[in-house]
N, C-alpha and C positions, 0 to 999 in steps of 0.2 A: 651231315651240308643239307639247305633245305631247301625243295624246292620251288622255283619261280612262284606265282601266279600268274603267266601267259602255260608255266607249261604243266600246271594242276589244269588248268581251264582248257585243257589238249585231252590231257587224259581220260578227263569229265565226257569229252564231246565222243573218242574214243570209245566206252561206256554204254552211250547215251549213245550210237550208232547201233551197237552189239544189240541192246535192246528194243527197239528199233527192226532190227533188220527178226530175231524174235519174235513180236508180233507178227510180223512182213511171211511170216515161216506157220507158230502156228495164232494164228487170227481165230481155227476154227475148236479152239480147247480151252475150258476156263482158264484166262487169267485175271491175275487183277493188278492195278499198281502195286501191295503191299511186293505180292510174293516177285512182280518186275525189278521194285525196290533190294528186296534179298537178294538175291541175285549176284547184281550191282555192289554191292556193299553199300545203297545209299540207306537214305528215311524214305519214304514214300513220298510227304511232302517235298522232300531236295530236289530230288528224284520229277516231280513235277514240274516246279518251277521251270528248274535246265532244264530237260524234254521239250516246256514249253517254250521255252528263250531261244532253246536253235532251231527247232524247227515248226513254228508259228502256233501250236496245239498240244494240250497236257496228251495224257500215254492215250486215259480212254479212250482220249475222243478221232485220236489215229487211230485206237485198234476199233472201234463201232466204223470208220472210215471204210477200213481194208474190206469188217465183212459185209458192206452193203457194195462195195464196188463188188465182191465175188456176187453178192449172192442176186444183182444186175444180172452178172451171167447167165447166171445160173435160172432166171429170170423170163432169158428174150432165150434159155431154150424149149421154154414150155412142155414142160416134160417132168417137172415136180410144181406142188401147188403148194401156197406162201408160209402155211405152215412148216410144210417138212425142210421147206427154203431157213427158213428162220433159222432149226434148228440144226441143218449142214452147217449154216455157215458157223455155229455158235454163240447164239442168241438162246441165251435159255425163257427171258419173258417174249409172246406175241406183241403183245401190246408195245411193251419198249421198241421193237424190233420194228413195227412201221409207222412207230412217233422219228422216232429216227432216222430210217428210210424215208418220208418225208418231208424232214426235215431234207436235208443232203439233195433230195431226187426231184421233187416240190407234185410228189402223184406220189397215191399210197399204191403199196406193192400191188398190191391187186389188181389196183390201174394201170399199171407200166407195164407188169403180167400179160395185161393180155394187148399194149395198144405195141409193147415194142412188140412182141413176136410177130405180130405184121406186117413191121414197119422194115423192121430185121432180116426177115427172109430173103435168103437169097447173100446176105454181106459177110464176107471175110469174118470168125472169129474175132480176130486182130484187128480190123479194125472198127468196127465196132466197139470195144472195150473201148480204142480209144476214144469214138464222138459220142460216149456215152458213160461215161466219164463221172462221178458223183460229185456235185459240187458244193465245196463248204465252209465248211462256218458260218450258218444258217441263210447263206445267199440265195439261193429257189427262189425262195420268199419273196425275197424285193424280186426275181428278175423276174418270178409267174405275175405282181401285182401291179408292172409299166406294159 
Protein backbone atom coordinates (compact mmCIF):
# COMPACT_ATOMS: atom_id res chain seq x y z
CA UNK A 1 0.00 0.00 0.00
CA UNK A 2 1.46 3.38 -1.00
CA UNK A 3 1.85 6.12 1.59
CA UNK A 4 -0.49 9.08 1.35
CA UNK A 5 1.15 12.48 0.80
CA UNK A 6 0.03 13.60 4.29
CA UNK A 7 1.74 10.68 5.99
CA UNK A 8 4.92 11.33 4.01
CA UNK A 9 4.84 14.99 5.10
CA UNK A 10 4.42 13.95 8.75
CA UNK A 11 7.30 11.50 8.42
CA UNK A 12 9.50 14.25 6.93
CA UNK A 13 8.55 16.60 9.78
CA UNK A 14 9.62 13.97 12.30
CA UNK A 15 13.00 13.67 10.55
CA UNK A 16 13.33 17.45 10.42
CA UNK A 17 12.68 17.72 14.17
CA UNK A 18 15.41 15.15 14.72
CA UNK A 19 17.81 17.25 12.64
CA UNK A 20 16.86 20.39 14.58
CA UNK A 21 17.27 18.57 17.90
CA UNK A 22 20.68 17.30 16.81
CA UNK A 23 21.76 20.83 15.91
CA UNK A 24 20.54 22.05 19.32
CA UNK A 25 22.55 19.32 21.08
CA UNK A 26 25.68 19.27 18.94
CA UNK A 27 26.02 22.92 17.84
CA UNK A 28 29.65 23.04 18.99
CA UNK A 29 30.64 20.03 16.88
CA UNK A 30 31.61 20.27 13.22
CA UNK A 31 28.22 19.90 11.50
CA UNK A 32 27.37 20.35 7.85
CA UNK A 33 24.19 19.98 5.86
CA UNK A 34 25.48 17.00 3.88
CA UNK A 35 26.18 14.98 7.04
CA UNK A 36 22.87 15.97 8.63
CA UNK A 37 21.02 15.00 5.45
CA UNK A 38 22.85 11.68 5.13
CA UNK A 39 21.83 10.76 8.69
CA UNK A 40 18.14 11.22 7.86
CA UNK A 41 18.38 9.64 4.40
CA UNK A 42 17.68 12.82 2.44
CA UNK A 43 19.69 14.76 -0.08
CA UNK A 44 21.26 17.97 1.20
CA UNK A 45 19.09 20.02 -1.13
CA UNK A 46 15.88 18.33 -0.02
CA UNK A 47 16.80 18.71 3.65
CA UNK A 48 17.57 22.40 3.19
CA UNK A 49 14.32 23.10 1.34
CA UNK A 50 12.15 21.16 3.77
CA UNK A 51 13.91 22.51 6.86
CA UNK A 52 13.42 26.07 5.65
CA UNK A 53 9.78 25.39 4.82
CA UNK A 54 9.18 23.87 8.28
CA UNK A 55 11.25 26.22 10.47
CA UNK A 56 11.65 29.39 8.45
CA UNK A 57 15.41 29.25 7.98
CA UNK A 58 18.03 26.95 6.50
CA UNK A 59 19.78 24.32 8.62
CA UNK A 60 23.03 26.33 8.40
CA UNK A 61 21.31 29.53 9.52
CA UNK A 62 19.65 27.67 12.40
CA UNK A 63 23.01 26.20 13.44
CA UNK A 64 24.68 29.61 13.38
CA UNK A 65 21.83 31.11 15.42
CA UNK A 66 22.31 28.41 18.08
CA UNK A 67 26.07 29.10 18.10
CA UNK A 68 25.54 32.85 18.43
CA UNK A 69 23.05 32.38 21.28
CA UNK A 70 25.63 30.32 23.16
CA UNK A 71 28.36 32.81 22.30
CA UNK A 72 26.26 35.61 23.75
CA UNK A 73 25.94 33.74 27.04
CA UNK A 74 29.69 33.08 27.18
CA UNK A 75 30.54 36.69 26.35
CA UNK A 76 28.18 37.95 29.07
CA UNK A 77 30.16 35.94 31.62
CA UNK A 78 33.21 38.00 30.70
CA UNK A 79 35.86 35.36 31.38
CA UNK A 80 36.67 34.38 27.78
CA UNK A 81 38.03 36.29 24.82
CA UNK A 82 36.05 36.61 21.59
CA UNK A 83 38.45 34.18 19.91
CA UNK A 84 38.04 31.61 22.68
CA UNK A 85 34.26 31.93 22.49
CA UNK A 86 34.34 31.57 18.70
CA UNK A 87 36.07 28.20 18.91
CA UNK A 88 34.12 27.08 21.98
CA UNK A 89 30.81 27.34 20.11
CA UNK A 90 32.09 25.38 17.11
CA UNK A 91 33.05 28.10 14.65
CA UNK A 92 36.33 27.60 12.84
CA UNK A 93 36.63 31.10 11.38
CA UNK A 94 36.76 34.20 13.56
CA UNK A 95 35.77 36.33 10.56
CA UNK A 96 32.64 34.31 9.80
CA UNK A 97 31.75 34.21 13.49
CA UNK A 98 32.13 37.99 13.85
CA UNK A 99 30.14 38.71 10.68
CA UNK A 100 27.25 36.43 11.65
CA UNK A 101 27.30 37.68 15.25
CA UNK A 102 27.06 41.27 14.04
CA UNK A 103 24.21 40.40 11.64
CA UNK A 104 22.17 38.72 14.38
CA UNK A 105 22.99 40.87 17.39
CA UNK A 106 23.59 44.25 15.78
CA UNK A 107 27.04 44.87 17.23
CA UNK A 108 30.39 43.06 16.87
CA UNK A 109 31.17 40.42 19.52
CA UNK A 110 33.91 42.56 21.12
CA UNK A 111 31.48 45.45 21.63
CA UNK A 112 28.80 43.09 22.90
CA UNK A 113 31.22 41.52 25.39
CA UNK A 114 32.26 44.91 26.73
CA UNK A 115 28.72 46.28 27.03
CA UNK A 116 26.84 43.14 28.09
CA UNK A 117 29.18 42.22 30.91
CA UNK A 118 28.39 45.57 32.58
CA UNK A 119 24.69 45.78 31.67
CA UNK A 120 23.82 42.27 32.80
CA UNK A 121 25.79 42.23 36.05
CA UNK A 122 23.56 40.75 38.76
CA UNK A 123 20.84 39.58 36.35
CA UNK A 124 20.09 35.85 36.66
CA UNK A 125 21.35 33.90 33.60
CA UNK A 126 17.84 32.61 32.77
CA UNK A 127 16.53 36.18 32.54
CA UNK A 128 19.59 37.42 30.62
CA UNK A 129 19.19 34.62 28.07
CA UNK A 130 15.57 35.56 27.41
CA UNK A 131 16.20 39.32 27.23
CA UNK A 132 19.36 39.09 25.14
CA UNK A 133 18.13 36.50 22.60
CA UNK A 134 19.51 37.30 19.12
CA UNK A 135 17.25 38.54 16.37
CA UNK A 136 17.11 36.33 13.28
CA UNK A 137 17.09 37.03 9.57
CA UNK A 138 19.20 40.18 9.57
CA UNK A 139 16.58 42.12 11.55
CA UNK A 140 19.20 43.52 13.91
CA UNK A 141 20.66 45.65 11.11
CA UNK A 142 17.24 47.09 10.30
CA UNK A 143 16.52 47.79 13.96
CA UNK A 144 19.86 49.53 14.41
CA UNK A 145 19.01 51.97 11.60
CA UNK A 146 15.66 53.03 13.11
